[in-house]
ChimeraX commands (.cxc) that place a marker at each C-alpha (Angstrom):
marker #1 position 0.00,0.00,0.00 radius 0.5
marker #1 position 2.84,2.38,0.88 radius 0.5
marker #1 position 4.60,1.54,-2.38 radius 0.5
marker #1 position 1.39,2.23,-4.35 radius 0.5
marker #1 position 1.08,5.64,-2.68 radius 0.5
marker #1 position 4.72,6.43,-3.46 radius 0.5
marker #1 position 4.24,5.53,-7.12 radius 0.5
marker #1 position 1.12,7.68,-7.43 radius 0.5
marker #1 position 2.89,10.60,-5.77 radius 0.5
marker #1 position 5.89,10.28,-8.10 radius 0.5
marker #1 position 3.69,10.12,-11.21 radius 0.5
marker #1 position 1.64,13.11,-10.05 radius 0.5
marker #1 position 4.76,15.11,-9.28 radius 0.5
marker #1 position 6.38,14.16,-12.61 radius 0.5
marker #1 position 3.31,15.43,-14.49 radius 0.5
marker #1 position 3.25,18.64,-12.46 radius 0.5
marker #1 position 6.98,19.11,-12.96 radius 0.5
marker #1 position 6.63,18.72,-16.75 radius 0.5
marker #1 position 3.74,21.21,-16.77 radius 0.5
marker #1 position 5.85,23.59,-14.70 radius 0.5
marker #1 position 8.73,23.30,-17.17 radius 0.5
marker #1 position 6.34,24.10,-20.04 radius 0.5
marker #1 position 5.02,27.11,-18.12 radius 0.5
marker #1 position 8.57,28.39,-17.68 radius 0.5
marker #1 position 8.93,28.58,-21.45 radius 0.5
marker #1 position 5.61,30.39,-21.83 radius 0.5
marker #1 position 6.49,32.80,-19.00 radius 0.5
marker #1 position 9.87,33.52,-20.59 radius 0.5
marker #1 position 8.29,34.27,-23.98 radius 0.5
marker #1 position 5.74,36.65,-22.46 radius 0.5
marker #1 position 8.38,38.29,-20.31 radius 0.5
marker #1 position 10.54,39.02,-23.34 radius 0.5
marker #1 position 7.60,40.73,-25.06 radius 0.5
marker #1 position 7.08,42.93,-22.02 radius 0.5
marker #1 position 10.69,43.72,-21.17 radius 0.5
marker #1 position 12.61,43.96,-24.44 radius 0.5
marker #1 position 12.10,46.40,-27.26 radius 0.5
marker #1 position 11.13,44.99,-30.64 radius 0.5
marker #1 position 13.76,45.24,-33.40 radius 0.5
marker #1 position 13.19,46.21,-37.02 radius 0.5
marker #1 position 15.91,45.51,-39.56 radius 0.5
marker #1 position 16.06,46.99,-43.04 radius 0.5
marker #1 position 12.75,48.81,-43.16 radius 0.5
marker #1 position 12.84,50.01,-46.75 radius 0.5
marker #1 position 11.66,53.31,-48.21 radius 0.5
marker #1 position 12.00,54.24,-51.89 radius 0.5
marker #1 position 13.16,57.87,-51.96 radius 0.5
marker #1 position 13.70,58.15,-55.72 radius 0.5
marker #1 position 10.46,59.88,-56.66 radius 0.5
marker #1 position 9.32,61.38,-53.41 radius 0.5
marker #1 position 12.44,63.05,-52.06 radius 0.5
marker #1 position 15.10,63.45,-54.72 radius 0.5
marker #1 position 15.23,66.25,-57.29 radius 0.5
marker #1 position 15.73,65.54,-60.98 radius 0.5
marker #1 position 19.50,65.78,-60.59 radius 0.5
marker #1 position 19.53,63.25,-57.71 radius 0.5
marker #1 position 19.93,65.72,-54.84 radius 0.5
marker #1 position 17.88,65.55,-51.63 radius 0.5
marker #1 position 15.21,68.24,-51.66 radius 0.5
marker #1 position 15.29,69.26,-48.00 radius 0.5
marker #1 position 12.21,71.48,-48.39 radius 0.5
marker #1 position 10.14,68.50,-49.57 radius 0.5
marker #1 position 8.09,66.95,-46.76 radius 0.5
marker #1 position 8.64,63.53,-48.39 radius 0.5
marker #1 position 12.25,63.70,-47.20 radius 0.5
marker #1 position 10.86,63.40,-43.67 radius 0.5
marker #1 position 10.36,59.66,-43.49 radius 0.5
marker #1 position 8.26,58.30,-40.65 radius 0.5
marker #1 position 9.16,54.72,-39.72 radius 0.5
marker #1 position 6.40,52.13,-39.54 radius 0.5
marker #1 position 6.54,51.68,-35.77 radius 0.5
marker #1 position 6.93,55.32,-34.79 radius 0.5
marker #1 position 6.12,56.18,-31.17 radius 0.5
marker #1 position 2.51,57.22,-30.61 radius 0.5
marker #1 position 0.48,58.25,-27.57 radius 0.5
marker #1 position 2.18,57.47,-24.27 radius 0.5
marker #1 position 5.33,56.29,-26.08 radius 0.5
marker #1 position 6.04,59.87,-27.18 radius 0.5
marker #1 position 6.03,61.00,-23.55 radius 0.5
marker #1 position 8.25,58.23,-22.23 radius 0.5
marker #1 position 11.90,58.68,-23.21 radius 0.5
marker #1 position 12.47,54.94,-22.79 radius 0.5
marker #1 position 10.14,54.37,-25.75 radius 0.5
marker #1 position 11.80,56.73,-28.18 radius 0.5
marker #1 position 13.40,54.99,-31.14 radius 0.5
marker #1 position 16.79,53.57,-30.25 radius 0.5
marker #1 position 19.61,51.80,-32.04 radius 0.5
marker #1 position 18.76,53.69,-35.22 radius 0.5
marker #1 position 20.94,53.05,-38.26 radius 0.5
marker #1 position 20.05,54.69,-41.57 radius 0.5
marker #1 position 21.73,53.73,-44.81 radius 0.5
marker #1 position 21.62,51.42,-47.77 radius 0.5
marker #1 position 22.92,47.88,-48.16 radius 0.5
marker #1 position 26.58,49.01,-48.09 radius 0.5
marker #1 position 26.76,52.46,-46.49 radius 0.5
marker #1 position 25.55,53.78,-43.16 radius 0.5
marker #1 position 24.69,57.46,-43.10 radius 0.5
marker #1 position 25.96,59.75,-40.35 radius 0.5
marker #1 position 23.51,61.17,-37.81 radius 0.5
marker #1 position 23.31,64.99,-37.84 radius 0.5
marker #1 position 25.46,65.10,-41.00 radius 0.5
marker #1 position 23.45,63.09,-43.52 radius 0.5
marker #1 position 20.17,62.91,-41.62 radius 0.5
marker #1 position 18.41,64.15,-38.52 radius 0.5
marker #1 position 16.56,61.80,-36.22 radius 0.5
marker #1 position 13.49,62.79,-34.26 radius 0.5
marker #1 position 13.37,59.70,-32.05 radius 0.5
marker #1 position 10.27,60.75,-30.11 radius 0.5
marker #1 position 8.17,60.88,-33.28 radius 0.5
marker #1 position 9.97,58.31,-35.43 radius 0.5
marker #1 position 10.95,60.73,-38.17 radius 0.5
marker #1 position 14.16,60.53,-40.18 radius 0.5
marker #1 position 14.85,63.73,-42.11 radius 0.5
marker #1 position 17.34,63.35,-44.94 radius 0.5
marker #1 position 19.82,66.16,-45.51 radius 0.5
marker #1 position 21.43,67.07,-48.82 radius 0.5
marker #1 position 25.00,65.75,-48.59 radius 0.5
marker #1 position 27.42,63.94,-50.84 radius 0.5
marker #1 position 26.44,60.61,-49.25 radius 0.5
marker #1 position 22.69,61.06,-49.77 radius 0.5
marker #1 position 22.73,61.87,-53.49 radius 0.5
marker #1 position 21.07,59.41,-55.82 radius 0.5
marker #1 position 24.32,58.58,-57.60 radius 0.5
marker #1 position 26.18,57.77,-54.37 radius 0.5
marker #1 position 23.43,56.37,-52.20 radius 0.5
marker #1 position 20.82,54.90,-54.51 radius 0.5
marker #1 position 17.03,54.98,-54.25 radius 0.5
marker #1 position 16.35,52.79,-51.24 radius 0.5
marker #1 position 16.68,54.01,-47.69 radius 0.5
marker #1 position 17.07,51.25,-45.10 radius 0.5
marker #1 position 16.35,51.95,-41.44 radius 0.5
marker #1 position 17.15,49.67,-38.49 radius 0.5
marker #1 position 15.73,50.58,-35.09 radius 0.5
marker #1 position 14.23,49.35,-31.83 radius 0.5
marker #1 position 10.80,50.39,-30.56 radius 0.5
marker #1 position 8.38,49.66,-27.75 radius 0.5
marker #1 position 6.15,46.86,-28.97 radius 0.5
marker #1 position 2.63,46.16,-27.83 radius 0.5
marker #1 position 2.62,45.21,-24.17 radius 0.5
marker #1 position 6.07,46.71,-23.47 radius 0.5
marker #1 position 6.45,47.71,-19.84 radius 0.5
marker #1 position 7.95,51.19,-19.79 radius 0.5
marker #1 position 8.77,51.17,-16.06 radius 0.5
marker #1 position 12.27,49.85,-15.48 radius 0.5
marker #1 position 11.42,48.54,-12.00 radius 0.5
marker #1 position 8.51,46.57,-13.48 radius 0.5
marker #1 position 10.77,45.04,-16.11 radius 0.5
marker #1 position 13.23,44.03,-13.38 radius 0.5
marker #1 position 10.49,42.28,-11.41 radius 0.5
marker #1 position 9.17,40.49,-14.49 radius 0.5
marker #1 position 12.66,39.31,-15.38 radius 0.5
marker #1 position 13.07,37.68,-11.95 radius 0.5
marker #1 position 9.75,35.78,-12.13 radius 0.5
marker #1 position 11.01,33.07,-14.48 radius 0.5
marker #1 position 14.04,32.37,-12.31 radius 0.5
marker #1 position 11.98,32.32,-9.13 radius 0.5
marker #1 position 9.49,29.91,-10.69 radius 0.5
marker #1 position 12.37,27.60,-11.68 radius 0.5
marker #1 position 13.71,27.72,-8.13 radius 0.5
marker #1 position 10.28,26.82,-6.75 radius 0.5
marker #1 position 10.14,23.81,-9.12 radius 0.5
marker #1 position 13.56,22.63,-7.98 radius 0.5
marker #1 position 12.69,23.05,-4.30 radius 0.5
marker #1 position 9.45,21.16,-4.91 radius 0.5
marker #1 position 11.34,18.35,-6.62 radius 0.5
marker #1 position 13.83,18.15,-3.78 radius 0.5
marker #1 position 11.04,18.17,-1.18 radius 0.5
marker #1 position 9.10,15.35,-2.87 radius 0.5
marker #1 position 12.21,13.23,-3.26 radius 0.5
marker #1 position 13.19,13.84,0.35 radius 0.5
marker #1 position 9.69,13.06,1.66 radius 0.5
marker #1 position 9.28,9.90,-0.42 radius 0.5
marker #1 position 12.75,8.46,-0.11 radius 0.5
marker #1 position 13.72,9.92,3.24 radius 0.5
marker #1 position 11.16,7.72,4.98 radius 0.5
marker #1 position 12.82,4.53,3.86 radius 0.5
marker #1 position 16.00,5.10,5.86 radius 0.5
marker link #1:1,2 radius 0.2
marker link #1:2,3 radius 0.2
marker link #1:3,4 radius 0.2
marker link #1:4,5 radius 0.2
marker link #1:5,6 radius 0.2
marker link #1:6,7 radius 0.2
marker link #1:7,8 radius 0.2
marker link #1:8,9 radius 0.2
marker link #1:9,10 radius 0.2
marker link #1:10,11 radius 0.2
marker link #1:11,12 radius 0.2
marker link #1:12,13 radius 0.2
marker link #1:13,14 radius 0.2
marker link #1:14,15 radius 0.2
marker link #1:15,16 radius 0.2
marker link #1:16,17 radius 0.2
marker link #1:17,18 radius 0.2
marker link #1:18,19 radius 0.2
marker link #1:19,20 radius 0.2
marker link #1:20,21 radius 0.2
marker link #1:21,22 radius 0.2
marker link #1:22,23 radius 0.2
marker link #1:23,24 radius 0.2
marker link #1:24,25 radius 0.2
marker link #1:25,26 radius 0.2
marker link #1:26,27 radius 0.2
marker link #1:27,28 radius 0.2
marker link #1:28,29 radius 0.2
marker link #1:29,30 radius 0.2
marker link #1:30,31 radius 0.2
marker link #1:31,32 radius 0.2
marker link #1:32,33 radius 0.2
marker link #1:33,34 radius 0.2
marker link #1:34,35 radius 0.2
marker link #1:35,36 radius 0.2
marker link #1:36,37 radius 0.2
marker link #1:37,38 radius 0.2
marker link #1:38,39 radius 0.2
marker link #1:39,40 radius 0.2
marker link #1:40,41 radius 0.2
marker link #1:41,42 radius 0.2
marker link #1:42,43 radius 0.2
marker link #1:43,44 radius 0.2
marker link #1:44,45 radius 0.2
marker link #1:45,46 radius 0.2
marker link #1:46,47 radius 0.2
marker link #1:47,48 radius 0.2
marker link #1:48,49 radius 0.2
marker link #1:49,50 radius 0.2
marker link #1:50,51 radius 0.2
marker link #1:51,52 radius 0.2
marker link #1:52,53 radius 0.2
marker link #1:53,54 radius 0.2
marker link #1:54,55 radius 0.2
marker link #1:55,56 radius 0.2
marker link #1:56,57 radius 0.2
marker link #1:57,58 radius 0.2
marker link #1:58,59 radius 0.2
marker link #1:59,60 radius 0.2
marker link #1:60,61 radius 0.2
marker link #1:61,62 radius 0.2
marker link #1:62,63 radius 0.2
marker link #1:63,64 radius 0.2
marker link #1:64,65 radius 0.2
marker link #1:65,66 radius 0.2
marker link #1:66,67 radius 0.2
marker link #1:67,68 radius 0.2
marker link #1:68,69 radius 0.2
marker link #1:69,70 radius 0.2
marker link #1:70,71 radius 0.2
marker link #1:71,72 radius 0.2
marker link #1:72,73 radius 0.2
marker link #1:73,74 radius 0.2
marker link #1:74,75 radius 0.2
marker link #1:75,76 radius 0.2
marker link #1:76,77 radius 0.2
marker link #1:77,78 radius 0.2
marker link #1:78,79 radius 0.2
marker link #1:79,80 radius 0.2
marker link #1:80,81 radius 0.2
marker link #1:81,82 radius 0.2
marker link #1:82,83 radius 0.2
marker link #1:83,84 radius 0.2
marker link #1:84,85 radius 0.2
marker link #1:85,86 radius 0.2
marker link #1:86,87 radius 0.2
marker link #1:87,88 radius 0.2
marker link #1:88,89 radius 0.2
marker link #1:89,90 radius 0.2
marker link #1:90,91 radius 0.2
marker link #1:91,92 radius 0.2
marker link #1:92,93 radius 0.2
marker link #1:93,94 radius 0.2
marker link #1:94,95 radius 0.2
marker link #1:95,96 radius 0.2
marker link #1:96,97 radius 0.2
marker link #1:97,98 radius 0.2
marker link #1:98,99 radius 0.2
marker link #1:99,100 radius 0.2
marker link #1:100,101 radius 0.2
marker link #1:101,102 radius 0.2
marker link #1:102,103 radius 0.2
marker link #1:103,104 radius 0.2
marker link #1:104,105 radius 0.2
marker link #1:105,106 radius 0.2
marker link #1:106,107 radius 0.2
marker link #1:107,108 radius 0.2
marker link #1:108,109 radius 0.2
marker link #1:109,110 radius 0.2
marker link #1:110,111 radius 0.2
marker link #1:111,112 radius 0.2
marker link #1:112,113 radius 0.2
marker link #1:113,114 radius 0.2
marker link #1:114,115 radius 0.2
marker link #1:115,116 radius 0.2
marker link #1:116,117 radius 0.2
marker link #1:117,118 radius 0.2
marker link #1:118,119 radius 0.2
marker link #1:119,120 radius 0.2
marker link #1:120,121 radius 0.2
marker link #1:121,122 radius 0.2
marker link #1:122,123 radius 0.2
marker link #1:123,124 radius 0.2
marker link #1:124,125 radius 0.2
marker link #1:125,126 radius 0.2
marker link #1:126,127 radius 0.2
marker link #1:127,128 radius 0.2
marker link #1:128,129 radius 0.2
marker link #1:129,130 radius 0.2
marker link #1:130,131 radius 0.2
marker link #1:131,132 radius 0.2
marker link #1:132,133 radius 0.2
marker link #1:133,134 radius 0.2
marker link #1:134,135 radius 0.2
marker link #1:135,136 radius 0.2
marker link #1:136,137 radius 0.2
marker link #1:137,138 radius 0.2
marker link #1:138,139 radius 0.2
marker link #1:139,140 radius 0.2
marker link #1:140,141 radius 0.2
marker link #1:141,142 radius 0.2
marker link #1:142,143 radius 0.2
marker link #1:143,144 radius 0.2
marker link #1:144,145 radius 0.2
marker link #1:145,146 radius 0.2
marker link #1:146,147 radius 0.2
marker link #1:147,148 radius 0.2
marker link #1:148,149 radius 0.2
marker link #1:149,150 radius 0.2
marker link #1:150,151 radius 0.2
marker link #1:151,152 radius 0.2
marker link #1:152,153 radius 0.2
marker link #1:153,154 radius 0.2
marker link #1:154,155 radius 0.2
marker link #1:155,156 radius 0.2
marker link #1:156,157 radius 0.2
marker link #1:157,158 radius 0.2
marker link #1:158,159 radius 0.2
marker link #1:159,160 radius 0.2
marker link #1:160,161 radius 0.2
marker link #1:161,162 radius 0.2
marker link #1:162,163 radius 0.2
marker link #1:163,164 radius 0.2
marker link #1:164,165 radius 0.2
marker link #1:165,166 radius 0.2
marker link #1:166,167 radius 0.2
marker link #1:167,168 radius 0.2
marker link #1:168,169 radius 0.2
marker link #1:169,170 radius 0.2
marker link #1:170,171 radius 0.2
marker link #1:171,172 radius 0.2
marker link #1:172,173 radius 0.2
marker link #1:173,174 radius 0.2
marker link #1:174,175 radius 0.2
marker link #1:175,176 radius 0.2
marker link #1:176,177 radius 0.2
view
């Protein structure tokens, strides 16, 4: 009878332990969405017809030279400096443009304004503008203390699983001594 109870307890704990391990993965995935900014690589804009003049120069008076990225900050993100665009790289497939020389970045609104320089001409740069950046995705927690707490939850849950495993093993096999 005691052996039957021990077997049932071990099977029950094994199932709960496997479920707990699955939940750790789900918790980690959700935590990443809430604590890490989303990354965009090579967002492409064709500037040939909208921004460049007939001789291939950037027309700085043309509003089309102010390119708004797809995931520009809106609403509360514009008021929280943590949610301004970050890690911004503007260029083409071979050349990165220089901030404040070749373009201006308005990180709080997600606007890249091209400037008329040697690097940004059609003959040097080409027609496609590529922008890499990070932004606050849906569900991003802007409070740094909240992100810190969320990041510890997965580790704490893993510790609880290990303590539970140790406790069950001790209770079941500690009696036999």
